[in-house]
TORVEXNU-837719 format. One record per residue (C-alpha): residue number from 1; residue in three letters; z, x, y. Coordinates in Angstrom, 3 decimals. Each point is the difference from the previous one (the first is absolute). Layout:
+-----+--------+----------+----------+----------+
: num : residu :       zz :       xx :       yy :
+-----+--------+----------+----------+----------+
: NUM :    Ala :        Z :        X :        Y :
...
+-----+--------+----------+----------+----------+
END
This chain:
+-----+--------+----------+----------+----------+
: num : residu :       zz :       xx :       yy :
+-----+--------+----------+----------+----------+
:   1 :    Unk :   -0.138 :    0.249 :   -0.105 :
:   2 :    Unk :   -0.660 :    0.991 :    3.354 :
:   3 :    Unk :    1.715 :    0.289 :    3.458 :
:   4 :    Unk :   -1.830 :   -2.353 :    1.426 :
:   5 :    Unk :    0.737 :   -2.803 :   -2.656 :
:   6 :    Unk :    3.680 :    0.758 :   -0.070 :
:   7 :    Unk :   -0.058 :   -0.130 :    3.788 :
:   8 :    Unk :   -1.530 :   -3.201 :   -0.298 :
:   9 :    Unk :    2.254 :   -1.328 :   -2.737 :
:  10 :    Unk :    3.306 :    1.053 :    1.893 :
:  11 :    Unk :   -1.318 :   -2.255 :    2.988 :
:  12 :    Unk :   -0.556 :   -2.784 :   -2.135 :
:  13 :    Unk :    3.471 :    0.514 :   -1.149 :
:  14 :    Unk :    1.618 :    0.005 :    3.572 :
:  15 :    Unk :   -2.175 :   -3.113 :    0.507 :
:  16 :    Unk :    1.227 :   -1.631 :   -2.734 :
:  17 :    Unk :    3.474 :    0.810 :    0.705 :
:  18 :    Unk :    1.629 :   -2.228 :    2.138 :
:  19 :    Unk :    2.570 :    2.303 :    1.159 :
:  20 :    Unk :   -2.844 :    2.037 :    1.962 :
:  21 :    Unk :   -0.590 :   -3.031 :    2.477 :
:  22 :    Unk :    3.381 :    0.400 :    1.649 :
:  23 :    Unk :   -1.283 :    2.591 :    2.397 :
:  24 :    Unk :   -2.107 :   -2.856 :    0.662 :
:  25 :    Unk :    2.685 :   -2.574 :    0.865 :
:  26 :    Unk :    2.211 :    2.179 :    1.557 :
:  27 :    Unk :   -2.986 :    0.840 :    2.371 :
:  28 :    Unk :   -0.507 :   -3.240 :    0.733 :
:  29 :    Unk :    3.731 :   -0.776 :    0.444 :
:  30 :    Unk :    0.519 :    2.552 :    2.388 :
:  31 :    Unk :   -3.386 :   -0.504 :    1.834 :
:  32 :    Unk :    2.036 :   -3.615 :    0.394 :
:  33 :    Unk :    3.152 :    1.572 :    0.920 :
:  34 :    Unk :   -1.949 :    2.115 :    2.587 :
:  35 :    Unk :   -1.863 :   -2.498 :    1.577 :
:  36 :    Unk :    3.313 :   -2.151 :    0.240 :
:  37 :    Unk :    1.553 :    2.547 :    1.724 :
:  38 :    Unk :   -2.499 :    0.231 :    2.496 :
:  39 :    Unk :    0.403 :   -2.983 :    1.124 :
:  40 :    Unk :    2.983 :   -0.152 :    0.199 :
:  41 :    Unk :    0.564 :    2.946 :    2.184 :
:  42 :    Unk :   -2.954 :   -1.084 :    2.345 :
:  43 :    Unk :    2.140 :   -2.240 :    1.314 :
:  44 :    Unk :    3.501 :    1.646 :    0.092 :
:  45 :    Unk :   -1.117 :    3.389 :    0.845 :
:  46 :    Unk :   -3.509 :    0.529 :    2.253 :
:  47 :    Unk :    0.174 :    3.914 :    0.248 :
:  48 :    Unk :   -0.890 :    3.103 :   -2.229 :
:  49 :    Unk :    3.484 :    1.531 :    0.932 :
:  50 :    Unk :   -1.160 :    2.732 :    2.327 :
:  51 :    Unk :   -3.307 :   -0.703 :    0.424 :
:  52 :    Unk :    0.152 :   -3.184 :    2.625 :
:  53 :    Unk :   -2.636 :   -2.252 :   -2.107 :
:  54 :    Unk :   -0.392 :   -2.859 :   -0.566 :
:  55 :    Unk :   -0.291 :   -1.938 :   -3.047 :
:  56 :    Unk :   -3.668 :   -1.276 :    1.069 :
:  57 :    Unk :   -1.174 :    3.050 :    0.795 :
:  58 :    Unk :    0.691 :    1.947 :   -3.690 :
:  59 :    Unk :    0.271 :   -2.716 :   -2.359 :
:  60 :    Unk :   -2.917 :   -0.408 :   -1.922 :
:  61 :    Unk :   -1.291 :   -0.079 :   -2.820 :
:  62 :    Unk :   -0.652 :    3.691 :   -0.184 :
:  63 :    Unk :    3.314 :    1.163 :    1.016 :
:  64 :    Unk :    1.764 :   -2.544 :   -2.562 :
:  65 :    Unk :   -1.897 :    1.681 :   -3.174 :
:  66 :    Unk :    1.023 :    3.176 :    1.199 :
:  67 :    Unk :    3.106 :   -0.896 :    0.165 :
:  68 :    Unk :   -0.082 :   -1.391 :   -3.156 :
:  69 :    Unk :   -1.431 :    2.762 :   -1.213 :
:  70 :    Unk :    2.291 :    3.110 :    1.690 :
:  71 :    Unk :    3.472 :   -1.987 :   -1.042 :
:  72 :    Unk :   -1.270 :   -1.211 :   -3.789 :
:  73 :    Unk :   -1.245 :    3.766 :   -0.457 :
:  74 :    Unk :    4.044 :    0.955 :   -0.398 :
:  75 :    Unk :    1.481 :   -3.167 :   -0.714 :
:  76 :    Unk :   -2.362 :   -2.235 :   -2.775 :
:  77 :    Unk :   -2.697 :    2.527 :   -0.813 :
:  78 :    Unk :    2.282 :    2.478 :   -1.782 :
:  79 :    Unk :    1.438 :   -2.894 :   -1.866 :
:  80 :    Unk :   -3.463 :   -1.110 :   -1.574 :
:  81 :    Unk :   -1.226 :    3.410 :   -1.209 :
:  82 :    Unk :    3.618 :    0.931 :   -1.497 :
:  83 :    Unk :   -0.331 :   -3.419 :   -1.895 :
:  84 :    Unk :   -3.561 :    0.373 :   -0.950 :
:  85 :    Unk :   -0.230 :    3.862 :   -1.202 :
:  86 :    Unk :    3.444 :   -0.404 :   -1.124 :
:  87 :    Unk :   -0.627 :   -2.476 :   -2.709 :
:  88 :    Unk :   -2.983 :    1.490 :   -1.209 :
:  89 :    Unk :    1.102 :    2.503 :   -3.163 :
:  90 :    Unk :    3.795 :   -1.560 :    0.511 :
:  91 :    Unk :   -1.301 :   -4.030 :   -0.092 :
:  92 :    Unk :   -2.054 :    0.826 :   -3.580 :
:  93 :    Unk :    3.054 :    2.325 :   -1.146 :
:  94 :    Unk :    2.145 :   -2.564 :    0.723 :
:  95 :    Unk :   -2.139 :   -3.023 :   -1.391 :
:  96 :    Unk :   -1.037 :    1.845 :   -3.019 :
:  97 :    Unk :   -3.668 :    0.455 :    0.779 :
:  98 :    Unk :   -0.501 :    3.476 :    0.908 :
:  99 :    Unk :    0.448 :    1.428 :   -3.737 :
: 100 :    Unk :   -2.504 :   -2.420 :   -1.052 :
: 101 :    Unk :   -2.397 :    1.392 :    2.898 :
: 102 :    Unk :    0.689 :    3.898 :   -0.919 :
: 103 :    Unk :   -0.983 :   -0.108 :   -3.674 :
: 104 :    Unk :   -3.798 :   -1.171 :    1.332 :
: 105 :    Unk :   -2.197 :    2.681 :    0.450 :
: 106 :    Unk :    0.316 :    0.477 :    3.848 :
: 107 :    Unk :    2.126 :    3.399 :    0.370 :
: 108 :    Unk :    3.387 :   -0.734 :    1.780 :
: 109 :    Unk :   -1.348 :    2.534 :    2.725 :
: 110 :    Unk :   -3.123 :   -3.152 :    0.768 :
: 111 :    Unk :    2.664 :   -2.539 :   -0.418 :
: 112 :    Unk :    2.587 :    1.582 :    3.191 :
: 113 :    Unk :   -3.283 :    0.644 :    2.084 :
: 114 :    Unk :   -1.521 :   -3.412 :    0.151 :
: 115 :    Unk :    3.829 :   -1.664 :    0.372 :
: 116 :    Unk :   -0.058 :    2.478 :    3.071 :
: 117 :    Unk :   -3.341 :   -0.794 :    1.221 :
: 118 :    Unk :    0.774 :   -3.503 :   -0.713 :
: 119 :    Unk :    3.209 :   -0.009 :    2.380 :
: 120 :    Unk :   -1.714 :    1.994 :    2.710 :
: 121 :    Unk :   -2.647 :   -2.982 :   -0.081 :
: 122 :    Unk :    2.574 :   -2.885 :   -0.385 :
: 123 :    Unk :    1.768 :    1.637 :    3.458 :
: 124 :    Unk :   -2.738 :    0.110 :    1.816 :
: 125 :    Unk :   -1.048 :   -3.573 :   -0.836 :
: 126 :    Unk :    2.985 :   -1.092 :    1.076 :
: 127 :    Unk :   -0.337 :    1.812 :    3.425 :
: 128 :    Unk :   -2.683 :   -1.086 :    0.710 :
: 129 :    Unk :    0.364 :   -3.838 :   -0.936 :
: 130 :    Unk :    3.283 :    0.324 :    2.717 :
: 131 :    Unk :   -2.440 :    1.368 :    2.288 :
: 132 :    Unk :   -2.134 :   -2.595 :   -0.211 :
: 133 :    Unk :    2.564 :   -2.447 :   -0.362 :
: 134 :    Unk :    1.845 :    0.429 :    3.215 :
: 135 :    Unk :   -3.079 :    0.542 :    1.500 :
: 136 :    Unk :   -1.108 :   -3.535 :   -0.884 :
: 137 :    Unk :    3.601 :   -1.552 :    1.186 :
: 138 :    Unk :    0.038 :    2.093 :    3.021 :
: 139 :    Unk :   -3.253 :   -1.439 :    1.201 :
: 140 :    Unk :    0.459 :   -3.476 :   -0.820 :
: 141 :    Unk :    3.343 :    0.183 :    1.778 :
: 142 :    Unk :   -0.539 :    2.068 :    3.056 :
: 143 :    Unk :   -3.874 :    1.094 :   -0.052 :
: 144 :    Unk :   -2.190 :    3.081 :    0.594 :
: 145 :    Unk :    0.111 :    2.412 :    2.059 :
: 146 :    Unk :    0.669 :    3.809 :    1.331 :
: 147 :    Unk :    3.159 :    1.475 :   -2.521 :
: 148 :    Unk :    2.279 :    1.303 :    2.122 :
: 149 :    Unk :    1.750 :    3.462 :   -1.924 :
: 150 :    Unk :    3.405 :    0.454 :    0.023 :
: 151 :    Unk :    1.652 :    2.172 :   -2.626 :
: 152 :    Unk :    3.345 :    1.035 :    0.062 :
: 153 :    Unk :   -0.959 :    3.239 :   -1.347 :
: 154 :    Unk :   -2.042 :    0.171 :    3.414 :
: 155 :    Unk :    2.253 :   -1.396 :    2.300 :
: 156 :    Unk :    0.139 :    3.218 :    2.783 :
: 157 :    Unk :   -3.380 :   -1.030 :    0.439 :
: 158 :    Unk :    0.241 :   -3.548 :    0.480 :
: 159 :    Unk :   -2.663 :   -2.532 :   -1.534 :
: 160 :    Unk :   -3.639 :    0.127 :    0.423 :
: 161 :    Unk :   -3.050 :   -2.924 :   -0.677 :
: 162 :    Unk :   -2.530 :    0.578 :   -2.849 :
: 163 :    Unk :   -3.045 :   -2.338 :    0.752 :
: 164 :    Unk :   -1.175 :   -3.016 :   -2.422 :
: 165 :    Unk :   -2.995 :    1.837 :   -1.268 :
: 166 :    Unk :    2.274 :    3.397 :   -0.669 :
: 167 :    Unk :    3.007 :   -1.618 :   -1.864 :
: 168 :    Unk :   -1.511 :   -1.114 :   -3.111 :
: 169 :    Unk :   -0.949 :    3.663 :   -1.055 :
: 170 :    Unk :    3.514 :    0.719 :    0.962 :
: 171 :    Unk :    1.291 :   -2.350 :   -1.927 :
: 172 :    Unk :   -2.170 :    0.777 :   -2.860 :
: 173 :    Unk :    1.151 :    3.456 :    0.646 :
: 174 :    Unk :    3.654 :   -0.327 :   -0.145 :
: 175 :    Unk :   -0.452 :   -2.454 :   -3.069 :
: 176 :    Unk :   -1.580 :    3.078 :   -2.332 :
: 177 :    Unk :    2.789 :    2.507 :    1.999 :
: 178 :    Unk :    2.827 :   -1.950 :   -0.796 :
: 179 :    Unk :   -0.720 :   -0.018 :   -3.496 :
: 180 :    Unk :   -0.431 :    3.135 :   -0.575 :
: 181 :    Unk :    3.272 :    0.438 :    1.845 :
: 182 :    Unk :    1.459 :   -2.263 :   -2.898 :
: 183 :    Unk :   -1.863 :    1.560 :   -2.760 :
: 184 :    Unk :    3.413 :    2.394 :   -0.135 :
: 185 :    Unk :    1.819 :   -2.971 :   -0.680 :
: 186 :    Unk :   -2.630 :   -1.110 :   -2.817 :
: 187 :    Unk :    0.670 :    3.457 :   -1.373 :
: 188 :    Unk :    3.757 :    0.328 :   -0.047 :
: 189 :    Unk :    0.001 :   -3.604 :   -1.325 :
: 190 :    Unk :   -2.279 :    0.807 :   -2.979 :
: 191 :    Unk :    1.729 :    3.490 :   -0.699 :
: 192 :    Unk :    3.642 :   -2.314 :   -0.261 :
: 193 :    Unk :   -2.119 :   -2.171 :   -2.310 :
: 194 :    Unk :   -1.029 :    2.481 :   -2.083 :
: 195 :    Unk :    3.139 :    1.302 :   -0.281 :
: 196 :    Unk :    2.308 :   -3.437 :   -1.277 :
: 197 :    Unk :   -0.966 :   -2.989 :   -1.871 :
: 198 :    Unk :    1.974 :   -2.257 :    2.767 :
: 199 :    Unk :   -2.630 :   -1.184 :    2.939 :
: 200 :    Unk :    3.201 :   -1.045 :    1.948 :
: 201 :    Unk :    1.372 :    3.674 :    0.049 :
: 202 :    Unk :   -3.176 :    1.442 :    0.966 :
: 203 :    Unk :   -0.578 :   -2.510 :    3.154 :
: 204 :    Unk :    3.279 :    0.586 :    0.883 :
: 205 :    Unk :    0.138 :    3.513 :   -0.047 :
: 206 :    Unk :   -3.530 :   -0.007 :    2.419 :
: 207 :    Unk :    1.527 :   -1.719 :    2.473 :
: 208 :    Unk :    3.701 :    1.546 :    0.404 :
: 209 :    Unk :   -2.205 :    3.216 :    0.121 :
: 210 :    Unk :   -2.576 :   -1.293 :    2.624 :
: 211 :    Unk :    2.932 :   -1.740 :    1.761 :
: 212 :    Unk :    2.350 :    2.789 :   -0.176 :
: 213 :    Unk :   -2.784 :    1.878 :    1.659 :
: 214 :    Unk :   -0.451 :   -1.975 :    2.619 :
: 215 :    Unk :    2.920 :   -0.346 :    1.332 :
: 216 :    Unk :    0.547 :    3.977 :   -0.421 :
: 217 :    Unk :   -3.139 :    0.094 :    2.283 :
: 218 :    Unk :    1.043 :   -2.600 :    2.739 :
: 219 :    Unk :    3.294 :    1.629 :    0.539 :
: 220 :    Unk :    0.668 :    2.467 :    3.372 :
: 221 :    Unk :   -1.128 :    3.503 :   -0.163 :
: 222 :    Unk :    3.395 :    0.987 :    0.605 :
: 223 :    Unk :    1.440 :   -1.466 :   -3.025 :
: 224 :    Unk :   -3.562 :    1.003 :   -2.314 :
: 225 :    Unk :   -1.670 :    2.740 :    1.577 :
: 226 :    Unk :   -4.029 :   -0.306 :    0.066 :
: 227 :    Unk :   -0.468 :    2.771 :   -2.736 :
: 228 :    Unk :    1.570 :   -1.856 :   -2.585 :
: 229 :    Unk :   -1.700 :   -3.402 :    1.422 :
: 230 :    Unk :   -3.156 :    1.899 :   -0.830 :
: 231 :    Unk :    1.016 :    0.128 :   -3.816 :
: 232 :    Unk :    0.538 :   -3.878 :    0.496 :
: 233 :    Unk :   -3.369 :   -1.892 :   -1.812 :
: 234 :    Unk :    0.189 :   -2.796 :    2.737 :
: 235 :    Unk :    0.177 :    2.765 :    2.528 :
: 236 :    Unk :   -4.351 :    0.871 :   -1.292 :
: 237 :    Unk :   -0.752 :   -3.985 :   -0.445 :
: 238 :    Unk :   -0.399 :   -1.492 :    3.671 :
: 239 :    Unk :   -2.986 :    2.691 :    0.400 :
: 240 :    Unk :   -2.319 :   -3.374 :    0.207 :
: 241 :    Unk :    1.614 :   -0.654 :    3.117 :
: 242 :    Unk :   -2.191 :    2.533 :    1.549 :
: 243 :    Unk :   -2.791 :   -2.215 :   -0.413 :
: 244 :    Unk :    0.866 :   -2.371 :    2.804 :
: 245 :    Unk :    0.029 :    3.744 :    2.210 :
: 246 :    Unk :   -3.415 :    0.518 :   -0.699 :
: 247 :    Unk :   -0.951 :   -3.556 :    0.952 :
: 248 :    Unk :    1.259 :    0.654 :    3.853 :
: 249 :    Unk :   -1.961 :   -1.189 :    2.034 :
: 250 :    Unk :    1.296 :    2.659 :    2.274 :
: 251 :    Unk :   -1.186 :    2.524 :   -2.302 :
: 252 :    Unk :    0.478 :    1.139 :   -3.501 :
: 253 :    Unk :    3.385 :    1.435 :   -0.342 :
: 254 :    Unk :    0.470 :    0.176 :   -3.939 :
: 255 :    Unk :    1.889 :    3.147 :   -1.198 :
: 256 :    Unk :   -2.342 :    0.858 :   -2.385 :
: 257 :    Unk :    2.313 :    2.877 :   -1.248 :
: 258 :    Unk :    2.600 :   -2.309 :   -0.961 :
: 259 :    Unk :   -2.361 :   -2.253 :   -1.699 :
: 260 :    Unk :   -1.152 :    3.049 :   -2.555 :
: 261 :    Unk :    3.322 :    1.458 :   -0.407 :
: 262 :    Unk :    1.458 :   -4.105 :   -0.889 :
: 263 :    Unk :   -2.640 :   -0.476 :   -2.237 :
: 264 :    Unk :   -0.016 :    3.319 :   -1.520 :
: 265 :    Unk :    3.960 :   -1.051 :   -0.451 :
: 266 :    Unk :   -0.524 :   -3.489 :   -1.419 :
: 267 :    Unk :   -3.057 :    0.893 :   -1.953 :
: 268 :    Unk :    1.863 :    2.713 :   -1.954 :
: 269 :    Unk :    3.160 :   -1.784 :   -0.377 :
: 270 :    Unk :   -2.082 :   -2.893 :   -1.336 :
: 271 :    Unk :   -1.746 :    2.341 :   -2.516 :
: 272 :    Unk :    3.359 :    2.160 :   -0.882 :
: 273 :    Unk :    1.696 :   -3.138 :   -1.097 :
: 274 :    Unk :   -3.035 :   -1.461 :   -1.781 :
: 275 :    Unk :   -0.046 :    2.780 :   -1.771 :
: 276 :    Unk :    3.318 :    0.384 :   -1.181 :
: 277 :    Unk :   -0.018 :   -3.370 :   -0.804 :
: 278 :    Unk :   -3.224 :    0.590 :   -2.192 :
: 279 :    Unk :    1.798 :    2.848 :   -1.899 :
: 280 :    Unk :    3.122 :   -1.839 :   -0.816 :
: 281 :    Unk :   -2.166 :   -2.891 :   -1.281 :
: 282 :    Unk :   -2.433 :    2.028 :   -2.565 :
: 283 :    Unk :    3.288 :    1.247 :   -0.996 :
: 284 :    Unk :    2.354 :   -2.966 :   -0.370 :
: 285 :    Unk :    0.766 :   -1.666 :   -3.085 :
: 286 :    Unk :   -1.063 :   -3.754 :    0.493 :
: 287 :    Unk :    1.888 :   -2.187 :   -2.076 :
: 288 :    Unk :   -0.620 :   -2.879 :    1.274 :
+-----+--------+----------+----------+----------+
END
């Protein structure tokens, strides 16, 4: 059995597994809650703190979708990818189907690689669904127009607008960038899934590591030095924010050196975790 056929089979299993759709349901719920929050604050508070902008000047479909994507990147999407990737091996081991799969001709290496690729593809599908859904809801609720960019990481430079003709490309690139960054989470989840027969262990272990790294990254430099923060995965997972600076009408401000460095860091960690998981899975005695 070739890798392509295995990949199609793994994607089909994700398609048939009800738990695979939890991410899409959560995206829908997250958009609904965010829409309610936007509707509430539109009347309770008319300004973005420190920017002195009236709600009617910035609150539109693209702004809403961008807000949803940036918050979901840390609050929702890690949960989705940890659930999908963490269940790939441990879930089948728990259900008793993994051993039967490995009796067949495909090698363990091909099985593992197909599950890794299927997890990444499913992750990107969830991100695309979230972006398209939030744009649709945002346009229905608030209309279209230019995208006002205000990223907390770049708060010192204020805000800027991306023209309506340019922001579709920005969203497309951000969706790809967010998927590349979250591949680190998928790799860790699959690694833990290769170690244990309990998918809950893989889910909790992955999310625990992610949120610990996030909290430590957010602490002041006086508490956690910048040199230590450079060792944290989440420090390097925001590189896709540079796409917004590339789209700044005032001039391309993208820090390409940072993008390359963080891509290499995230890519290296992803490959290392996938390789470690493969090493363990190939040598593991599967009894269920």
